[in-house]
Structures are given as C-alpha cells and as structure tokens.
C-alpha positions in Angstrom: 4.4 -1.6 -19.0 1.6 -0.6 -16.7 1.8 -2.1 -13.2 -1.1 -2.0 -10.8 -0.1 -1.9 -7.1 -1.9 -2.5 -3.8 -0.3 -2.6 -0.3 -1.6 -3.7 3.1 -0.2 -2.1 6.2 -0.2 -2.4 10.0 1.0 -0.3 12.9 4.6 -0.4 14.0 5.7 -3.8 15.3 8.4 -2.4 17.6 7.9 -3.8 21.1 7.6 -0.3 22.6 5.3 1.2 19.9 2.3 1.5 22.2 4.4 3.0 25.0 5.7 5.7 22.6 2.1 6.5 21.7 1.1 6.6 25.3 4.0 9.0 26.1 2.7 11.5 23.6 -1.0 11.2 24.5 -2.9 14.1 25.8 -6.5 14.5 27.0 -9.0 16.2 24.6 -8.3 20.0 24.5 -11.9 20.8 25.5 -11.3 19.2 29.0 -10.5 21.9 31.5 -11.6 20.5 34.9 -8.9 18.5 36.7 -11.5 16.0 37.9 -12.7 15.4 34.3 -9.1 15.0 33.1 -8.3 12.5 35.8 -11.5 10.5 35.0 -10.4 10.5 31.3 -7.0 9.1 32.1 -8.6 6.4 34.3 -11.4 5.3 32.0 -10.6 6.3 28.4 -6.9 6.8 28.0 -6.1 3.1 27.1 -8.7 3.1 24.4 -7.3 6.3 23.0 -3.8 4.8 23.0 -5.1 1.8 21.0 -6.9 4.1 18.5 -3.8 6.3 18.0 -1.6 3.2 17.7 -3.8 1.6 15.0 -3.7 4.8 13.0 -0.1 4.2 12.4 -1.3 1.8 9.6 -1.9 5.0 7.6 1.4 6.6 8.3 4.6 5.2 6.8 6.7 7.1 9.3 5.7 4.4 11.9 3.4 1.9 10.1 4.7 -1.2 8.3 4.1 -3.1 5.1 2.8 -6.6 5.5 1.6 -7.4 2.0 2.3 -6.1 -1.5 0.5 -7.1 -4.7 1.3 -6.3 -8.3 -0.4 -7.1 -11.6 0.7 -5.9 -15.0 -1.2 -5.1 -18.2 0.3 -8.2 -19.7 -1.2 -10.5 -17.1 1.7 -11.0 -14.8 0.7 -11.3 -11.1 2.7 -11.4 -7.9 1.7 -11.1 -4.2 3.4 -11.7 -0.9 2.2 -11.4 2.7 4.9 -11.6 5.2 4.3 -13.5 8.5 4.9 -12.0 11.9 8.6 -11.9 12.6 9.5 -11.9 8.9 11.5 -9.0 7.5 9.7 -6.0 6.0 12.9 -5.0 4.2 13.0 -8.5 2.6 9.4 -8.1 1.5 10.3 -4.8 -0.2 13.3 -6.3 -1.9 11.3 -9.3 -3.2 8.8 -6.9 -4.7 11.4 -4.7 -6.4 13.2 -7.8 -7.7 10.0 -9.2 -9.1 9.2 -6.1 -11.1 12.8 -6.0 -12.3 12.4 -9.6 -13.5 9.2 -8.6 -15.4 11.2 -5.8 -16.9 14.0 -8.0 -18.1 11.5 -10.5 -19.5 9.8 -7.8 -21.5 13.2 -6.5 -22.7 14.2 -10.0 -23.9 11.0 -10.3 -25.9 11.7 -6.9 -27.5 15.2 -8.0 -28.5 13.8 -11.2 -30.1 11.0 -9.3 -31.8 13.1 -6.5 -33.2 16.5 -8.2 -33.4 18.0 -5.1 -31.8 19.6 -5.2 -28.4 20.3 -1.5 -28.2 18.3 0.2 -25.4 16.2 -2.9 -24.7 17.7 -3.4 -21.3 17.3 -1.8 -18.9 13.8 -1.0 -20.0 12.3 1.9 -18.0 8.8 2.4 -19.3 7.0 1.5 -16.1 3.8 3.3 -15.3 2.5 2.4 -11.8 -1.2 2.7 -11.0 -3.0 2.3 -7.7 -6.2 3.3 -6.1 -5.4 6.3 -3.9 -1.9 6.0 -5.5 -0.2 8.7 -3.4 -0.8 6.5 -0.3 0.3 3.1 -1.7 3.2 4.3 -3.7 4.3 6.8 -1.0 4.1 4.1 1.6 6.4 1.9 -0.5 8.9 4.7 -1.1 9.0 5.9 2.5 9.3 2.4 4.0 12.2 1.7 1.6 13.9 4.9 2.9 13.3 4.0 6.5 14.7 0.5 6.0 17.6 1.6 3.8 16.3 -0.5 0.9 17.5 0.9 -2.5 14.6 2.3 -4.4 14.4 1.6 -8.2 14.1 4.4 -10.7 10.6 3.4 -11.6 9.1 3.9 -8.1 7.7 7.4 -7.9 8.8 9.6 -5.0 6.2 11.7 -3.0 7.1 14.7 -5.1 6.0 12.9 -8.3 3.1 14.3 -10.3 -0.1 12.2 -10.6 -1.1 11.6 -14.2 2.3 12.3 -15.6 4.5 10.1 -13.3 1.9 7.6 -12.1 -1.8 6.8 -12.4 -4.5 6.9 -9.7 -7.9 5.2 -10.3 -9.4 7.3 -7.6 -8.3 10.6 -9.1 -9.3 9.4 -12.6 -12.9 9.2 -11.3 -13.1 11.8 -8.6 -10.7 14.4 -9.8 -7.8 16.0 -7.9 -8.6 16.0 -4.2 -11.7 14.0 -4.6 -12.3 10.6 -3.0 -14.2 7.5 -3.9 -13.6 4.0 -2.6 -12.5 1.1 -4.8 -15.5 -0.9 -3.7 -17.9 1.9 -4.8 -16.2 2.1 -8.2 -16.3 -1.6 -8.7 -20.0 -1.7 -7.9 -20.8 1.3 -10.2 -18.8 -0.1 -13.1 -19.9 -3.7 -12.6 -16.4 -4.9 -11.7 -16.1 -7.7 -9.2 -15.4 -6.1 -5.8 -12.5 -7.4 -3.6 -14.4 -6.2 -0.5 -16.1 -9.5 0.3 -14.8 -11.1 3.5 -12.2 -8.6 4.4 -11.5 -4.8 4.4 -8.3 -2.8 4.8 -9.4 -1.9 8.4 -9.5 -5.6 9.3 -6.0 -6.5 7.9 -4.2 -5.9 11.2 -6.4 -8.2 13.3 -6.3 -10.8 10.6 -2.5 -10.6 10.4 -2.3 -11.0 14.1 -4.5 -14.1 13.8 -2.2 -15.6 11.2 -4.5 -15.4 8.2 -1.6 -14.6 5.9 -3.0 -16.5 2.9 -6.4 -14.7 3.2 -4.6 -11.3 3.4 -2.6 -12.2 0.3 -5.8 -13.1 -1.6 -7.5 -9.9 -0.6 -4.4 -7.9 -1.5 -4.2 -9.5 -5.0 -7.9 -9.0 -5.5 -7.5 -5.3 -4.8 -4.7 -4.9 -7.4 -6.8 -6.8 -10.0 -9.9 -4.7 -9.2 -7.7 -1.5 -9.6 -6.6 -2.8 -13.1 -10.2 -3.5 -14.1 -11.4 -0.1 -13.0 -8.5 1.7 -14.6 -9.1 0.0 -17.9 -12.8 0.9 -17.8 -11.9 4.6 -17.2 -9.5 4.9 -20.1 
C-alpha cells in the first residue's frame, strides 16, 4: 500500500520559546564597532528573534506538528489539524492508528480474497511517499521520539534510504540533492495545485488565527497533489 503524506508545522509552542531564541542570539559577525552593535540590539534584534523563532517550523528539534494528511493509492484519505492547546502527541497517535486501521482493513480483504489468514495480519507493505520526503517523514519520526510516542515499523527513520525505503516526488523529478516545488511540478504536469489561498509559510499565522479547517484542507490538498504527481512520474 502506497501512502502519500504531508505535514504542516509551526515553531515551538513552549511559553519561553522566544526567550530561548533571544538568549542565543548574536549580532551579525561582520559588525565590529560597538556603536553599530548597540544600534543593532536596539533596532533590529527583536525582528531577528522573530525570524529565528519562526525558522523552528523547519526543525523538528523545536518545531511542532499541527496538521497531518495521508491518502493511499486505494483512495483512503485522512487529515487532522489540531487546535491551539490540543496535544501534538495525540495528533501523532491518531495518525499512526489510522494507518494501522487501513492496514488491518487491507489485510482483512486479502484474507477474504485468498481464504488464507497466514501472514495477512500484520501486513507490512507500506511505502510512504511525500514531496521532500526526508523533511515530512523525518519530522514525524523526530517529533514522535521527542514526545515518546511509539513509532510504527512502517515509518522510515532518518537513516532510511530514499527510493528503497520511501518515495520522494521531489527527488523523482529533480534527482538526488535537487529541488523543485510541488506547485511547480503541479503546473508543469497539469495537476491541480494546492497552492491557491495558502502556502506553507502562511500556516503558522493562519493557525494562530484559528483557521484550522482551512489548514486541514490545504494539508489534504498537498497530499493529494503529491499522489497525482507521483503517479504521473512512474
């Protein structure tokens, strides 16, 4: 079973997250004059703190998952955007449980079709695909470890090999180390793009504004677009 994944992330929601960023902040290395450094602290430091804080969305060490979407090659779909104050660990658990439910359903169908229960459950043929998969799959794995949520066997670890252990629509087009946006691929391949009224960079502000349903729709659209692109590239 191929499962197409997309995640949406935000900076750390710990109450002292910005203070921790501020504590580690330093003026640009090319500033040497004390007066210039003092001016930077007075006029530019707070903007630099906010920039560095928001970059945590790209780092699972500190950033958090707020939405996860999954679609399968047999037309199963699931998405969940957690609200502010809701548990990130619970979101991960719900996602893992849903994929396990899909697995059991598929195994049950195999038993009925082949009249043979041996080896049908647990079924472990999952092949996860994402656009820039090392980011999405790595974020899921790392946040599960941070939150002490048991990781299922089918979730690739950061040491997994692309192509063999998971699929990446970006690498399928651009090659190892290459980059191309999902929006660009959708437009080139005439696949409906999910980048209409939202982008990944806007997720945090929309989440703070309580637009959870909009984020979920965008998240699901990304996963569906990834599946459509992947199928075109095979």
